[in-house]
C-alpha positions as MATLAB code, in Angstrom:
seq = 'MKKLAAVLLLAATLLSTGCARPNELGWTPVYSYQERNQLILRNWDYEGKQKDDDIDSALLLRPASHLTIWNVR';
ca = [
     -60.219    8.933  -35.270;
     -62.516    6.759  -33.177;
     -64.667    9.770  -32.317;
     -65.011   10.662  -35.998;
     -66.053    7.103  -36.848;
     -68.600    7.108  -34.013;
     -70.046   10.448  -35.162;
     -70.287    9.249  -38.760;
     -71.974    6.033  -37.676;
     -74.462    7.962  -35.558;
     -75.186   10.396  -38.399;
     -75.684    7.534  -40.869;
     -78.058    5.800  -38.439;
     -80.132    8.932  -37.928;
     -80.286    9.725  -41.630;
     -81.181    6.183  -42.686;
     -84.479    6.226  -40.768;
     -85.874    9.125  -42.810;
     -89.082   10.510  -41.331;
     -89.723    7.499  -39.128;
     -89.853    7.790  -35.393;
     -87.130    5.810  -33.599;
     -89.545    3.055  -32.516;
     -90.918    2.579  -36.061;
     -87.994    1.481  -38.195;
     -90.235   -0.361  -40.693;
     -92.495    2.661  -41.034;
     -93.849    3.764  -44.386;
     -95.973    6.854  -44.991;
     -98.893    4.944  -46.543;
     -99.440    1.849  -44.393;
     -99.137    1.254  -40.684;
     -96.804   -1.471  -39.455;
     -99.694   -3.925  -38.983;
    -101.246   -3.161  -42.391;
     -97.896   -3.622  -44.120;
     -97.334   -6.974  -42.416;
    -100.846   -8.104  -43.390;
    -100.161   -7.199  -47.029;
     -96.877   -9.122  -47.005;
     -98.412  -12.204  -45.366;
    -101.391  -12.135  -47.756;
     -98.973  -12.037  -50.698;
     -96.907  -14.916  -49.302;
    -100.094  -16.956  -48.838;
    -101.208  -16.251  -52.411;
     -97.775  -17.140  -53.822;
     -97.749  -20.373  -51.809;
    -101.159  -21.358  -53.156;
     -99.963  -20.679  -56.699;
     -96.895  -22.849  -56.076;
     -99.074  -25.697  -54.776;
    -101.391  -25.337  -57.772;
     -98.449  -25.518  -60.177;
     -97.038  -28.622  -58.471;
    -100.438  -30.355  -58.455;
    -100.912  -29.530  -62.111;
     -97.440  -30.770  -63.090;
     -97.791  -34.049  -61.158;
    -101.424  -34.546  -62.242;
    -102.589  -34.836  -58.633;
    -105.940  -33.150  -59.217;
    -108.960  -35.201  -60.159;
    -110.552  -34.440  -63.492;
    -113.181  -31.725  -63.252;
    -116.767  -32.167  -64.396;
    -116.052  -29.879  -67.344;
    -113.776  -32.241  -69.266;
    -114.872  -33.879  -72.504;
    -114.187  -37.300  -70.971;
    -116.938  -36.972  -68.385;
    -119.585  -39.033  -70.155;
    -122.699  -40.095  -68.281;
];
């Protein structure tokens, strides 16, 4: 029974990697590992900037821009 469980676990591990080589478990056919990580980090940075923009807007932390109607000289 233990041998059957070990064989099934090994088969599931080999089949779950798809076409990837054993040292590239995060491998996708389109992007390399480094390109994929750069895309993810760029997205996280963009989402973080949007979050900060939303918080600043909600708490009115930004100074008025020069395009407002209240900027009278």
